[in-house]
C-alpha positions as CSV (number, residue, x, y, z in Angstrom):
1,M,22.9,98.4,-167.3
2,K,24.8,98.1,-163.8
3,Y,22.6,100.6,-162.3
4,R,19.4,98.1,-163.1
5,T,21.1,95.2,-161.7
6,L,22.2,97.0,-158.6
7,L,18.5,98.0,-158.3
8,G,17.0,94.9,-158.8
9,L,19.8,93.3,-156.1
10,S,19.0,96.2,-153.7
11,L,15.0,95.8,-154.5
12,F,15.2,92.0,-153.5
13,T,17.4,92.6,-150.8
14,L,15.0,94.9,-149.3
15,A,12.3,92.4,-150.0
16,T,14.0,89.5,-148.4
17,Y,14.7,91.9,-145.2
18,T,11.0,92.6,-144.8
19,H,10.0,89.2,-145.0
20,A,12.3,88.5,-142.6
21,A,11.4,91.4,-139.9
22,D,7.5,89.4,-140.1
23,S,6.8,88.6,-136.4
24,L,5.5,85.2,-136.3
25,C,1.5,86.6,-134.9
26,L,2.2,89.2,-137.9
27,Q,2.1,85.8,-140.1
28,K,-0.2,83.9,-138.3
29,E,-2.5,87.3,-138.7
30,Q,-2.1,86.9,-142.3
31,G,-2.5,83.3,-142.6
32,I,-6.3,83.9,-141.0
33,Q,-7.3,87.0,-143.0
34,H,-6.3,84.7,-146.1
35,E,-8.4,82.0,-144.8
36,I,-11.5,84.7,-144.3
37,D,-11.0,85.9,-147.9
38,L,-11.2,81.9,-148.9
39,A,-14.3,81.4,-147.0
40,K,-15.9,85.0,-148.4
41,K,-15.0,83.6,-151.7
42,H,-17.0,80.6,-151.0
43,N,-19.6,82.0,-148.9
44,N,-19.3,80.5,-145.9
45,Q,-20.3,83.0,-143.5
46,R,-19.9,80.4,-140.1
47,R,-16.1,80.3,-141.4
48,V,-16.1,84.2,-141.7
49,N,-17.5,84.7,-138.3
50,G,-15.3,81.8,-136.7
51,L,-12.2,83.6,-138.5
52,E,-13.1,87.2,-137.9
53,R,-13.0,86.1,-134.0
54,A,-9.8,84.2,-134.2
55,L,-8.5,87.2,-136.0
56,T,-9.5,89.7,-133.2
57,E,-8.0,87.6,-130.6
58,A,-4.9,87.1,-132.2
59,K,-4.4,91.0,-132.4
60,A,-5.1,91.4,-128.8
61,G,-3.2,88.3,-127.4
62,C,-0.7,87.0,-129.8
63,T,2.9,87.2,-128.7
64,D,5.7,85.5,-130.4
65,E,6.4,83.9,-127.3
66,K,3.4,82.4,-126.6
67,L,3.2,81.3,-130.4
68,K,6.8,79.6,-129.8
69,A,5.3,78.1,-126.4
70,Q,2.3,76.9,-128.1
71,H,4.0,75.5,-130.9
72,Q,6.3,73.5,-128.7
73,E,3.7,72.3,-126.9
74,K,2.2,71.0,-130.1
75,I,5.2,69.2,-131.3
76,A,5.5,67.7,-127.7
77,S,2.4,66.1,-127.7
78,H,2.9,64.8,-131.2
79,Q,6.1,63.2,-129.9
80,Q,4.5,61.4,-127.4
81,K,1.5,60.2,-129.1
82,V,4.2,58.7,-131.7
83,V,5.9,56.9,-128.4
84,E,2.7,56.1,-127.4
85,R,2.3,54.3,-130.9
86,Q,5.7,52.8,-131.0
87,K,4.7,51.0,-127.7
88,E,1.4,49.8,-128.8
89,L,3.1,48.2,-132.2
90,D,5.7,46.6,-129.6
91,K,3.4,45.0,-127.6
92,E,1.7,43.3,-130.8
93,K,4.5,42.0,-132.1
94,A,5.6,40.7,-128.3
95,D,2.2,39.2,-127.7
96,G,2.5,37.4,-131.2
97,D,-1.0,38.8,-132.4
98,D,-2.3,38.1,-136.1
99,N,-0.6,40.2,-139.0
100,K,-3.5,42.3,-139.5
101,K,-3.5,43.9,-136.1
102,I,-0.1,44.7,-136.6
103,A,-0.3,46.1,-139.6
104,K,-2.8,48.5,-138.1
105,R,-0.6,49.5,-135.7
106,E,2.3,49.9,-138.4
107,R,0.2,52.7,-140.1
108,K,-1.4,54.1,-137.4
109,L,2.3,54.8,-136.4
110,E,3.4,55.7,-139.8
111,E,0.5,58.2,-139.2
112,A,1.6,60.0,-135.9
113,K,5.0,60.5,-137.4
114,R,4.1,62.1,-140.8
115,E,1.5,64.3,-138.2
116,L,4.3,65.2,-136.2
117,K,7.1,66.3,-139.4
118,E,3.7,68.3,-140.2
119,V,3.6,70.5,-136.7
120,Q,7.5,70.4,-136.6
121,A,7.4,72.2,-139.9
122,A,4.5,74.7,-139.4
123,P,6.2,78.2,-138.3
124,F,3.5,78.4,-135.5
């Protein structure tokens, strides 16, 4: 019984270590390959072609540092969008425009915040 527990714990630790050792580029390649498999399953050849091109490019020029830098740029861009939406909302409120315009600006701000959270949660 002790041996089974020890073996199970060892295998779990090894699997966790192996998963943690995956680079961001490898994760990206695996994600693209998954998308290729889905596109093939749905007989979407145009998507397959585009994804295969993306996979080739990812394998050729991907570095973890590049991915991290691109991710930070995406985050900064979305943060700027949130700031702009907040300014637009503040301006509408200050001008005393009608409630429909204010509600529209509030929805756009919430959407921008949601997109920012999604980008921040993504690994790359």
